[in-house]
Every structure is written in structure tokens, then in C-alpha cells.
C-alpha positions as CSV (number, residue, x, y, z in Angstrom):
1,M,0.0,0.0,0.0
2,A,2.8,2.4,0.8
3,D,4.4,1.8,-2.6
4,V,1.1,2.7,-4.3
5,I,0.7,5.9,-2.3
6,R,4.3,7.0,-2.8
7,G,4.2,6.3,-6.5
8,H,0.7,7.6,-7.4
9,G,-0.7,9.4,-4.3
10,A,0.2,12.9,-5.6
11,D,-1.6,12.4,-8.9
12,S,-4.6,11.0,-7.1
13,Q,-4.8,13.8,-4.6
14,A,-4.4,16.4,-7.4
15,R,-7.3,14.8,-9.3
16,Y,-9.6,14.6,-6.3
17,A,-8.4,17.6,-4.3
18,S,-11.9,19.1,-4.1
19,V,-13.4,16.2,-2.3
20,L,-10.5,15.0,-0.1
21,T,-10.9,15.6,3.6
22,A,-8.1,16.4,6.1
23,V,-8.5,13.0,7.7
24,Q,-8.1,11.2,4.3
25,R,-5.0,13.3,3.5
26,R,-3.5,12.4,6.9
27,A,-4.2,8.7,6.4
28,L,-2.5,8.6,3.0
29,R,0.5,10.6,4.4
30,D,0.8,8.3,7.4
31,L,0.6,5.1,5.3
32,A,3.2,6.4,2.9
33,V,5.9,6.9,5.6
34,C,5.0,4.0,7.9
35,G,8.1,2.1,8.9
36,T,10.5,4.4,7.2
37,A,13.3,6.7,8.4
38,A,10.9,9.7,8.0
39,L,9.2,8.7,11.3
40,G,12.5,8.0,13.1
41,G,13.3,4.9,14.9
42,H,13.9,3.3,18.3
43,I,16.2,0.8,20.0
44,E,14.7,-2.2,21.7
45,H,17.1,-3.1,24.5
46,C,16.9,-6.4,26.5
47,L,17.7,-5.9,30.2
48,D,18.7,-9.6,30.6
49,C,21.1,-10.4,27.7
50,G,21.8,-6.8,26.6
51,H,20.7,-7.5,23.0
52,D,19.8,-4.3,21.0
53,R,17.4,-4.3,18.0
54,I,17.0,-1.3,15.8
55,A,13.6,-0.7,14.3
56,S,11.8,2.1,12.5
57,N,8.7,3.7,14.1
58,S,5.2,2.9,12.9
59,C,2.6,5.4,11.9
60,R,-0.1,3.8,14.2
61,N,-2.9,5.0,11.9
62,R,-5.9,2.8,12.3
63,H,-6.3,2.5,8.5
64,C,-2.7,1.2,8.1
65,P,-2.5,-2.6,7.2
66,K,0.9,-2.8,8.9
67,C,0.1,-1.3,12.3
68,Q,-2.7,-3.6,13.6
69,A,-0.9,-6.5,15.2
70,R,0.0,-5.0,18.6
71,A,-3.3,-3.1,18.9
72,R,-5.1,-6.4,18.1
73,A,-3.3,-8.2,21.0
74,R,-4.1,-5.4,23.5
75,W,-7.7,-5.3,22.5
76,L,-8.1,-9.1,22.7
77,A,-6.7,-9.1,26.3
78,R,-9.5,-6.7,27.3
79,E,-12.3,-8.4,25.4
80,A,-11.5,-11.8,26.9
81,Q,-12.7,-10.6,30.3
82,H,-16.2,-10.0,28.9
83,L,-16.9,-13.4,27.4
84,L,-19.6,-15.6,28.9
85,P,-19.7,-19.4,28.7
86,V,-22.6,-19.5,26.2
87,E,-23.1,-19.9,22.4
88,Y,-22.3,-16.8,20.4
89,H,-24.0,-15.8,17.1
90,H,-22.8,-13.7,14.2
91,V,-25.4,-11.4,12.5
92,V,-24.6,-8.9,9.7
93,F,-26.7,-5.8,9.0
94,T,-26.3,-4.2,5.5
95,L,-27.4,-0.9,4.1
96,P,-29.1,-1.0,0.6
97,A,-26.8,0.0,-2.2
98,E,-29.1,3.0,-2.9
99,R,-28.0,4.5,0.5
100,S,-24.3,4.4,-0.3
101,A,-23.9,7.8,-1.9
102,L,-25.8,9.5,0.9
103,A,-23.7,7.7,3.5
104,L,-20.5,8.9,1.7
105,A,-21.7,12.5,1.9
106,N,-22.9,12.1,5.5
107,P,-20.6,9.5,7.1
108,V,-21.0,10.4,10.8
109,P,-24.8,10.6,11.0
110,L,-25.4,7.7,8.7
111,Y,-22.9,5.3,10.3
112,N,-24.1,6.3,13.7
113,L,-27.7,5.5,12.6
114,L,-26.5,2.2,11.2
115,F,-25.2,1.3,14.6
116,T,-28.3,2.5,16.4
117,A,-30.7,0.7,14.1
118,A,-28.8,-2.6,14.2
119,A,-28.5,-2.5,18.0
120,G,-32.2,-1.4,18.3
121,A,-33.3,-4.3,16.2
122,L,-31.4,-6.8,18.2
123,R,-32.7,-5.3,21.5
124,L,-36.3,-5.1,20.5
125,V,-36.6,-8.6,18.9
126,A,-34.7,-10.3,21.7
127,A,-36.7,-8.5,24.4
128,N,-40.0,-9.6,22.8
129,P,-41.4,-12.3,25.2
130,K,-42.6,-14.2,22.1
131,R,-39.0,-14.5,20.9
132,L,-36.6,-14.6,23.8
133,G,-37.6,-12.1,26.4
134,A,-34.0,-11.3,27.4
135,M,-31.4,-8.5,27.4
136,I,-28.6,-9.9,25.3
137,G,-25.0,-8.8,24.9
138,A,-23.8,-7.5,21.5
139,L,-20.6,-6.2,20.1
140,L,-20.9,-4.4,16.8
141,V,-18.1,-3.7,14.3
142,L,-18.5,-1.3,11.3
143,H,-17.1,-2.2,7.9
144,T,-17.6,0.0,4.9
145,W,-16.0,-2.0,2.1
146,G,-16.7,-4.9,-0.2
147,Q,-14.1,-7.2,-1.7
148,T,-13.4,-4.9,-4.6
149,L,-13.2,-1.8,-2.3
150,Q,-16.6,-0.5,-3.4
151,H,-18.5,1.4,-0.7
152,H,-20.6,-1.3,1.1
153,P,-21.4,-0.2,4.7
154,H,-22.5,-3.0,7.0
155,V,-22.2,-3.9,10.7
156,H,-21.0,-7.3,12.0
157,A,-22.7,-8.2,15.3
158,V,-21.3,-10.8,17.7
159,V,-24.2,-11.6,20.0
160,S,-24.6,-13.8,23.1
161,G,-27.0,-16.7,22.7
162,G,-29.1,-15.7,25.6
163,G,-29.4,-13.0,28.2
164,L,-31.0,-11.7,31.4
165,S,-34.8,-11.8,31.5
166,C,-36.4,-8.4,30.8
167,D,-39.7,-6.7,29.9
168,A,-40.7,-5.9,26.3
169,Q,-38.9,-2.6,26.5
170,G,-35.6,-4.2,27.3
171,V,-35.4,-3.3,31.0
172,A,-33.9,-6.1,33.0
173,D,-36.2,-7.7,35.7
174,A,-35.5,-6.8,39.3
175,V,-34.6,-10.4,40.0
176,P,-33.4,-11.6,36.6
177,R,-33.1,-15.1,35.2
178,W,-30.9,-16.3,32.4
179,R,-32.8,-17.2,29.3
180,S,-31.0,-19.1,26.5
181,C,-31.7,-19.3,22.8
182,R,-32.4,-22.6,21.2
183,P,-29.2,-24.4,20.4
184,G,-28.0,-23.4,17.0
185,F,-30.7,-20.7,16.5
186,F,-30.6,-17.1,17.5
187,L,-33.5,-14.9,16.3
188,P,-35.6,-15.0,13.1
189,V,-33.6,-12.9,10.5
190,R,-36.8,-11.9,8.6
191,V,-38.1,-10.2,11.7
192,L,-34.7,-8.6,12.4
193,S,-34.6,-7.3,8.9
194,R,-38.0,-5.6,9.1
195,V,-37.3,-4.0,12.5
196,F,-33.8,-2.9,11.3
197,R,-35.3,-1.3,8.2
198,N,-38.0,0.5,10.2
199,Q,-35.5,1.7,12.9
200,F,-33.1,3.1,10.3
201,L,-35.8,4.8,8.2
202,A,-37.3,6.4,11.2
203,G,-34.0,7.8,12.2
204,L,-33.3,8.9,8.7
205,R,-36.5,10.8,8.4
206,A,-35.8,12.5,11.8
207,A,-32.3,13.5,10.6
208,F,-33.8,15.0,7.4
209,D,-36.4,16.9,9.3
210,R,-33.9,18.6,11.6
211,G,-31.6,19.4,8.6
212,A,-28.7,17.2,9.7
213,L,-28.1,15.7,6.2
214,R,-26.0,17.2,3.4
215,F,-26.9,16.8,-0.3
216,P,-23.9,17.8,-2.4
217,G,-23.4,17.4,-6.1
218,R,-25.6,14.8,-7.7
219,L,-27.6,14.3,-4.5
220,A,-29.0,17.9,-4.7
221,G,-32.2,16.7,-6.4
222,Q,-33.1,14.4,-3.4
223,Q,-33.3,17.4,-1.1
224,A,-36.7,18.4,-2.4
225,P,-39.5,17.1,0.0
226,A,-41.3,15.2,-2.8
227,A,-38.1,13.5,-4.1
228,W,-37.1,12.7,-0.6
229,S,-40.4,11.1,0.3
230,A,-40.3,9.0,-2.9
231,F,-36.7,7.9,-2.1
232,V,-37.6,6.8,1.4
233,A,-40.8,5.1,0.3
234,A,-38.8,3.1,-2.3
235,L,-36.4,1.9,0.5
236,A,-39.3,1.1,2.8
237,G,-40.8,-1.2,0.1
238,K,-37.9,-3.5,-0.2
239,D,-36.3,-6.2,2.0
240,W,-33.1,-5.2,3.7
241,V,-30.3,-7.7,3.9
242,V,-29.8,-9.2,7.4
243,Y,-28.2,-12.7,7.7
244,A,-27.0,-14.9,10.5
245,K,-24.0,-17.2,10.2
246,P,-23.6,-20.5,12.1
247,P,-22.9,-20.0,15.8
248,F,-19.3,-20.0,17.1
249,G,-17.9,-23.0,18.8
250,G,-17.0,-21.2,22.1
251,P,-15.2,-18.2,23.6
252,A,-11.9,-19.0,22.0
253,Q,-13.4,-19.0,18.5
254,V,-15.2,-15.8,19.3
255,L,-12.0,-14.0,20.2
256,K,-10.2,-15.3,17.1
257,Y,-13.0,-14.0,15.0
258,L,-13.2,-10.7,16.7
259,A,-9.4,-10.1,16.4
260,R,-9.7,-10.6,12.6
261,Y,-12.7,-8.3,12.2
262,R,-12.0,-5.6,14.8
263,H,-8.6,-4.6,13.3
264,R,-9.3,-5.3,9.6
265,V,-8.7,-2.5,7.1
266,A,-10.2,-2.1,3.7
267,I,-7.4,-4.1,2.0
268,S,-4.4,-6.0,3.4
269,N,-0.9,-5.9,1.8
270,G,-1.2,-9.6,1.2
271,R,-4.0,-9.0,-1.4
272,L,-1.9,-6.5,-3.4
273,L,-0.2,-8.5,-6.1
274,D,1.3,-6.0,-8.6
275,V,1.8,-2.2,-9.1
276,R,2.9,-1.6,-12.7
277,D,2.2,0.8,-15.6
278,G,0.0,2.9,-13.4
279,R,-2.3,0.0,-12.5
280,V,-2.8,-1.9,-9.2
281,T,-3.7,-5.6,-9.3
282,F,-5.2,-7.2,-6.3
283,R,-6.9,-10.4,-5.3
284,Y,-10.6,-10.6,-4.2
285,K,-13.2,-13.2,-3.5
286,D,-16.2,-13.2,-5.8
287,Y,-19.0,-14.3,-3.5
288,A,-21.4,-14.3,-6.4
289,D,-19.3,-17.1,-7.9
290,A,-19.0,-19.5,-4.9
291,G,-16.3,-17.3,-3.3
292,R,-13.6,-18.0,-5.9
293,D,-10.5,-16.0,-5.9
294,K,-10.2,-13.6,-8.8
295,L,-7.9,-10.7,-9.8
296,L,-8.9,-7.1,-10.5
297,A,-6.6,-4.4,-12.0
298,L,-7.5,-0.8,-11.5
299,P,-5.8,2.5,-12.4
300,A,-3.8,3.6,-9.4
301,A,-5.8,6.8,-9.0
302,D,-9.1,4.9,-9.0
303,F,-7.7,2.3,-6.5
304,L,-6.7,5.1,-4.1
305,R,-10.1,6.8,-4.6
306,R,-11.8,3.6,-3.5
307,F,-9.4,3.1,-0.6
308,R,-10.0,6.6,0.7
309,Q,-13.8,6.0,0.9
310,H,-13.1,3.8,3.9
311,V,-11.1,6.2,5.9
312,L,-13.4,6.9,8.9
313,P,-13.9,10.5,10.2
314,K,-11.7,11.6,13.0
315,G,-12.7,10.2,16.4
316,F,-15.4,7.9,15.0
317,V,-15.8,4.8,17.1
318,K,-16.0,1.7,14.9
319,V,-16.6,-0.9,17.6
320,R,-19.5,-0.5,20.1
321,H,-21.0,-2.5,22.9
322,Y,-24.7,-2.9,23.7
323,G,-27.0,-4.6,26.1
324,L,-25.1,-6.7,28.7
325,L,-21.8,-5.3,27.3
326,A,-22.8,-1.6,27.4
327,N,-20.1,0.2,29.3
328,R,-22.2,1.8,32.0
329,Q,-23.6,-1.4,33.5
330,R,-21.3,-4.0,32.0
331,G,-19.6,-5.0,35.3
332,P,-22.7,-5.7,37.4
333,R,-24.6,-7.3,34.5
334,L,-21.8,-9.7,33.7
335,R,-21.4,-10.7,37.3
336,V,-25.1,-11.5,37.6
337,S,-24.9,-13.4,34.3
338,R,-21.9,-15.5,35.4
339,R,-23.6,-16.3,38.7
340,L,-26.8,-17.5,36.9
341,L,-24.7,-19.4,34.4
342,L,-22.5,-21.1,37.0
343,A,-24.6,-24.2,37.3
344,A,-24.8,-24.7,33.5
345,T,-21.0,-24.1,33.2
346,V,-20.2,-26.7,35.9
347,A,-22.6,-29.2,34.2
348,A,-20.9,-28.6,30.8
349,A,-17.5,-29.0,32.3
350,C,-18.4,-32.3,34.0
351,A,-20.0,-33.7,30.8
352,G,-17.5,-32.6,28.1
353,G,-14.4,-31.2,29.9
354,P,-13.5,-27.6,30.6
355,L,-14.5,-24.7,28.3
356,P,-11.9,-23.7,25.7
357,A,-9.2,-21.6,27.3
358,V,-8.6,-18.1,25.9
359,E,-4.9,-17.6,25.6
360,P,-3.6,-14.2,26.8
361,A,-2.1,-11.8,24.3
362,P,1.7,-12.6,23.9
363,L,4.1,-10.0,25.3
364,P,6.9,-8.6,23.2
365,C,10.1,-10.6,24.0
366,C,13.8,-10.6,23.1
367,P,14.6,-12.6,20.0
368,C,17.8,-13.8,21.6
369,C,16.9,-14.9,25.1
370,G,13.1,-14.7,25.1
371,S,13.0,-12.2,28.0
372,A,10.1,-9.8,28.2
373,R,12.2,-7.3,30.2
374,L,12.6,-4.8,27.3
375,V,13.1,-1.1,27.3
376,Y,12.8,1.3,24.4
377,R,15.1,4.2,23.6
378,P,14.8,6.7,20.8
379,L,17.2,6.3,17.9
380,P,19.6,9.2,17.4
381,E,18.7,11.2,14.3
382,D,22.0,10.6,12.5
383,V,21.5,6.8,13.0
384,A,17.8,6.8,12.1
385,A,18.7,8.5,8.8
386,G,20.7,5.5,7.8
387,V,18.2,2.8,8.8
388,V,17.3,0.6,5.9
389,E,13.6,0.0,5.6
390,P,12.7,-3.6,6.4
391,A,10.9,-5.7,3.8
392,D,7.1,-5.4,4.1
393,S,6.0,-8.8,5.3
394,S,2.5,-7.9,6.3
């Protein structure tokens, strides 16, 4: 990715200067210099064997494909504390393609609304006494891309297969009980789809009524009340895509999945195959053709334009917790849940052995002696200038 930006970033920015945001410019600038002498370097010194290792500094931009490993390890260590010994389900909520242009023009309100509508659908359907009658725990991750880097906003939800008993509004009972989903089944996706659509469109109408949406360029025609009403009515008349994947095998599998999705960027360096003659060739999965691997070659400027679409606004939170995992009451609710699940956990352990262990995130260690007693010192500027860039193995 850095090679593409260094070779073609200036031309792409000149072509799309009028629509580039400051955050997008910063992301491209960071990715271009990540791991190079431009950011300086540091010395990793082992206190046990005295070994020194010289390394260049990373950009730490959340959109950089090379800077996610350590952040992933730290995040996993925190999330492991929130897992319950229950079945977990994976549900995906997708916005219709007609909504893509509006979301690109209004990323913050539309992405926030996507989170709110998906979480609201999960909460309302799960709280319904005819479905489950429980407050579930959900972790939602925003992705904005498809395999070919086209704009495709959707939310991945990892949801507990049960929760604390509650009323139809989602308020936990004074003396809650644990209610589990049927094994292998979460909630009906057709119902989730309808509720998700209604929640999103209600929020969209409210945003339009208070003037919170922008309609630049080709979207200007939708700003007229009649055109807007027709546009929303067309969306209300179609089915929205919500699908549920098979449940995870246990907490260890949940963490492995979350690590992959939480720190994924629009495209990894491993998918980039060639940069030649002003074109970028990369590999993608064609899900319309049984998930077969295929190649796509794009002009470098168009490739970077697609990549920039997925640079999130500054400060935007792409991972959010709801229900049992909501930050305000997470500790007390998880303690109650674990107490109620204790009997089931003991029974499962006696019948089929202990639950899968979640390994802690590995600590950085010395490559010579394996010690974790490392200190970091800044690299002098005259030495940093002569550091040779390591090969990109990401």
C-alpha cells in the first residue's frame, strides 16, 4: 500500500483535491511513511542479555495494514474478560446500495444511525417475550467496504446466545433469570430485517427533518421534499439484507474471529499483487461465484479513490458494545450473568471437559533470550537517517 501511495498518491490527490478531507489526507500521508526513516526509529534493549534491536517507528494510523498486530493483541486481552460461557452468534446488517452515496456524503450521521438501528433491532426482537424475552450482549463492528473496495457499509454483530430476563422494552427484571436461545438458533432474520429497516428509516426521516443531512453534487435533487419522500418510500418497500452465520464453537473461537474483524482495514498488503504501468492488481473473493479468488486491475488513481472512501472520520468509534456489554452497567450485569450461568457451566465441564481456554495476548520478547524485560530508547537522528527499511511482510 505504501508503494502505491508513494508512486501515485500525488496524482490521485491532485485529481480529487476538491473532495478530499483532512483525515483522508492524513491517512495517506501516514501510510506512505510508515516504517521508514521519515518517522525516526527506536532501539529495543533487553535488560537480561543486553541485545539491541534497531527498528523504524510505525505510523499507528488505524487504517494502516501494517500497524494492527499489537493493537489487536491489547484489545483481545481486554475483550477476553467480557466473554460468557454461552453460544455466540454472528449477525450482519447491511445498508441497501441506494443508500451508499448519501452515506459517503454524511458518514457520521449515517454510520451512527446504522449502529443505532442494528442495535435497536437486536434489542427489540430479543426483548419480545414471544421470541426470547431477554437482554442480550452485543458487540458491533463497522465495515464500509466490499471485496473490490466499493462502498458497502455494513455492521458485524457478535451476540450472546441468551441474556438476562427483561420486559418488552428491554429493561432487566428486578430479579433476573438467564434465558438461553435454542441451540444453533438465535432470532428470526426476517423479523430482524424488518425491525432494522423501520428503525433506520425512522432515524433517517428525523435527521432529514432537523436538517442534519447534506446533499452535495448529484444528491442535490433528493433534497426536495417530494423527491425525498419518494426515495424513502422506495427503500421502505424492499427487503433489507440481514443474515446470521452459524454460531461460534466457544469463547476461544469468538476471540479469534473478533481479532480478525476488529482490526481489519479495507485491504491488506497480502492481497496486493502488482503495481505496474499505473495500475494496481489485487486479489478478491467473488461471493457471487462461490467465493472463488479472482484478480482485479484498477488504475492507481481509482484504486486510491476507492481506498479513501473507507477512511473513517476523526474520532469515529467503529466498535461499540450494547446490552449486557454496554459500558455503563457492564460489570454488574456480567457478574449476575456469570452467577446465573454457573450451574450450566459446571454441568458442561463435567459432561464434556473444561471450556476452551482463551490464551492471553503474547508479550513482546527478546529474539535472543526470550525475556520480556525490554526497554525502548529513541534512535539518534543521525543513526535513524541511515536505517534501511525492512521488507514489508504484512
